[in-house]
N, C-alpha and C positions, 0 to 999 in steps of 0.2 A: 726830683729824685734822680740821681745819676746812676745809671745801670752799669756803665763801663767807664773807667777813668782814662784809658789810653786815648790817643788822638782819634778823632772821628773819621779822618780821611787819610789816605796815603796814595802814592803814585806807584803803580806796578805796570811795567811795560807800556808806559804812556797813558794808562787808563787810571782814572781816579776811582777809588772804591770806597764806599761808605761803610766803614767797619761796623757801625752800630746796626744799620739796616741788615747787613749781611749776617751778623750774629743772630738777630731776631728771626730772620727768615730760616736760617739753618738750624738753630737750636730752639727757637720759640721760647726763649727764656725771659723771665721777669724776676725781680727780686724785691722782697719787702724793704721798705725804706729803713735805712739804718742798719742793714745787715749785708753781709757779703755772700749770702747763700742764694744761688740761683734756683728758681722754682719753675717747673714745667707747667704747661697747661693742665696736664693730668694731676699734678700735685695740687694746683690751685682749685680745680674742680672737686677733688677728693676732700680738701680742707673745708670747702663750702658744704659738701655733703655731710661731713661730721658736724658742722655747725647746725645744719638742719635737723639731723637725727637727735641732737641734744635737746631740741625744743619743739619739734613738730611731730604730728602724727605720721605713722608709717606711710599711709596712703598719700599724704601731702608730700612727703619726701620723694616718693616715686614719681609723682606728677611733676614736681619742680625739676627733678633731675632729667626727666624725659624732655621737658621744654628746653633746658639748658644744653642737653646733648645735641639737639637739632641745630641750635645756634652755633655751638662749637664746631660741629662738622662743616657747617657753611663757612664759618670764619676760616678754618684751616684750608678749605678749598680755595678761598680767596687769598691765602697767604698772609692772613692777619693774626698777629699775636694779640693777646688781651690788652697789652699796653698801647696798641695801635688802634683799637676799636673806638669808633665814634658814633654819634647819633645817626649820621648819614648811612652808616653801615647797617644799623638796625632797620632803618627805613627800607633799604634795598633788600634786606632779608625778608621783611614782612611783605614787600611787593612780590617777591618770588612765591611766598606762601599764598598770596591772592591768586596768582596764575596757576598754582597747584590745586586750587579749589578748596583751600582751608577756610573754615567758617570764620566770620568776624569775631565771635566769642573766643575761639581758640587763638586767633592772632592777638587778641588783646591779652590773653593769658601769657602768650609768648613774650610780649613786650613788658608786662608787669614783672615776670620772673627775671628777665634780662636786667631791668632796673634794680631789682633786689640784689642780684648777683654782683653787679658792678658797685652798688652802694656799699655792700659788705666788703668787697675787695679794697675799696678806697679807705674804708674805716679801719681795716686791719693792716693798712700800709703796704699792701701788695702793689697798689697803684698810687701814683702821686696825687690823683684826683679822680672824681667820679665823672666819666665821660657822658653819662646819661642823666646827670643831675637835673638838667633843664629840659629833658626830653618829655614831650607831652604825649601820653598814651591816648589813642583815639578810643572813645567809648563805643562799645558794641551795641547794636540794636537790642532792645529787651526781647528775649525769646518768648514766644507765645506758649503758654501752658494752658491746655484746655481743661476746664473743670468739668467733671462728670455731673450729670443731672441726678435728681433724686431717684428717678426711675432707673437710671443706669446703675446707681449704687445698689438698689434693690435687686436688680438682675445679677449683679456681681456676687452679692451675698448668697443669693439662691444657687448660683453656680458653684460656690465653695462647698455646698452640701451635695448637690446633685451629681457633681463630677465623680464622686466616690460611691454613689448609690448604684447598685447593679440594676435596680428597677428603672432608674432614670438614664443610666449610662451603661449598657451591657458590656462595654469594653472594660469596665472596672472589675469584672469577674477574674481577669487575668492577674490581679493584684491580691496577695494574701489578705484575709480579713483584718489581721492585726495591723498591717501596713496601711490599709485603707482608713482605718479608724485613726491611726496616728496622723497621717497627712491631712485628713479632714479636720481634726480638732486643732492641730498646730496651725495650719494655714488660715483657718477661720479666726483663730485668736490673733494672729499677726495682722491680717487685713482689717478686721473689725477694730483692732487696737489702733491702727493708723487713723481710722476714721474717728475713733473715740478721743484720741489724744493730740492729734495734729502733729505727731512726731515725724521726723525724717525717718526714712526706712533704715538708714544706718544706725540711728539712735535706738530704734526699736530692737534691731537685731543685736545690739550691744548691751541690752539689759541683762543684768545678772539676777540670779534667784533672789538675792537679798534686796534688790531694788523694787521688787513687787511686794507691796504691803497691803493685803486685803483687809486687815483690821482697821488701818487708818484710811483705807480706800484711796490710795495714792501710789504713784510710781516715782522713783527717783531717776532722773536722767543725769548720769555722771559723765558720759562720753558725749559731749555736745559740740556742735560746730563752733559756737562762740566761746568755748572753753569755760563756760559758766554753768555749773550744775543747777538743776531746777527740779521742783516737785510739781507733779501734775495730778490733779484729782481724777479719779476714775469712778464709773458708775457700778452699781451692783450687777448690772447686766454683763458688763465686760469681765468683772471678777468671776462670775459664774462660767463664762466661756473659757477663761484661763484655767480655772480649777478643773474643768473637764479635760483640758489638754494635759495638765500636769499628771492626771491619772494614767495617761498613755505615754508620758515622756519616758524615754529609755533610762534605765538605771546606769548612770555614768558618773565620771569624776568631773565633768564640765561644770563650771560655775555659771554658764550662760543660761538664761531662762529658756530661750528657744534654740533648739539644737537639731542636727540632722538625725536621720534614723540610726546613724553610727555613733551618736553622742558627741559630735564635733560642732564647732561654731558654724553657723550658716553664712555663706558668702553672699554679700548683697547683690552682686551681679547675677549669681545663680538664681536667687529668689526673684529677681526681676524677670528672668526667663520663665519661671513658674507662674508669675503673675500674668504675663502675656498669654500663657496657656489657658488660664482661667478666662481672660477676656475673649479669646478665640472661642472657647467652649460656650460662653454666654452670647456670642454673636456681637461682641462689642469691640470698639477700636477707637483710637484717637486720643487716649489719655494713658498716663503712666502712674506709677506709684506716687510720684510727686504731685500728680493731679489730685490724689486723695488728700494730701496736705492742704492744697488750695481749697478743696471742698470743706474740710474740717475748719480751717481758719475763717472762711467766709461764713459758715453757719454759726460759729462761736461769736463772730463780730456782730451778728444781727442782734445779739443781746447786750454785749459790752466789748468794745474794741480794745480797751486797755487790758481787760482780762484775757482776751484772745491773744494779745501780744505777749503777755506773760507766759501763757501756756505754750505758745509757739517758740519761745526762747529768743524773741527779738529784743534788741537793745533800743531800737528806735521805732516809734509808731509808723514812721514813713515806710519802713520795711514791711510792716504788717499791711499797710494800705496797698502795697504792690501785689499782695496775694488776694485781695478782695475782688470778687466778680459780681457784677450787678444782677439783681433779680427784680424784674418789674413788679412782681407780685408783692415782694417785701417792701419795695419803695411805695407802692400804692397803699399798702396797709399802714405803713408809717405815716404817710400823709393823712390818711383817714383818722388815725389815732391822734395826731397833732392838731388837725383841723384848724389851721391858722385863721381862715376867714369865718368858717362856721362858728367857731368859738366866740369870736367877736360879735357876730350877728346875734347869736343866742343871748349873750350877755347884755347887748343893747336892748333887745326885746324884753328881757327879764326886768331890766331897770325901768323901762317905760311902763310895764305892767305894774311894777311896785309903786311907782309914782302915781299912777292912775288910781290904785287902791287907796292911797293916802288922801287923795282929793275927794 
């Protein structure tokens, strides 16, 4: 793609000047192939943002744009236009992120977003080719997610009730009785629901009133990470907990099942803070809301891995396997039930006894 048609060099005062480089440095302009319109970095990034908004969730758009903004600022600081960007520049950018103490997972996301951006720019003819087409993104170490134990889950559930009980927690007296009942029932329904359904916290908080079907004993997850809705069966126990919450739910226009005391949608990050408060009250630490998902998937998999994968919303069983945490007690019981050697020995003895009786 030819960006400028004039001569690329000229002599001025005995000095040769590269007109193309000078134009890129001063104007930072690129133009889509086949057009005469120059496009600035800003226009290019805004066009990509529009592309994302058309097909991605709002949180995803914010995350991608944040990643790209960092790379763009670095590139501009280096005097690089998008058309001059190459794989070596991404490597240098990521190296600087290492020195800044950025985690491997975040750096991997940086690289993935950069590849997506330049692939889009090349496909839309803003660039003559994709400079990162052959760039290999380094895999980040798998982050450790601690799964709570059965005892910790029991303590957490107990804390959900006791934190709002004046008898168990005298500080609760400073909260109006109606507010205490609302937070007690709502948070109990959310946390116990995460254990019941193995949902992601964001999926649980995105449920709408119509998604909860106590008659069919199921919930419909329509806002899913994999963009594929799914139905999850629920127990009468959780249905009863949700029904108790609904009696205290504010009368509001919101269509969401779980709302704030003001009738608005619950922010996931804010609820994560509430969850940490419950952990502190219970004297627990070391696991998060995502740890509850690991716990639920592990427990479901003890009965049937395929069903657990369907409930979790995984497209591949390999993903489900990444969520499983070993339990020696379960392994021992499984071994006892299967009895690979004992079964053979018993069958052999039974056969000998049968033959002896025939003789």
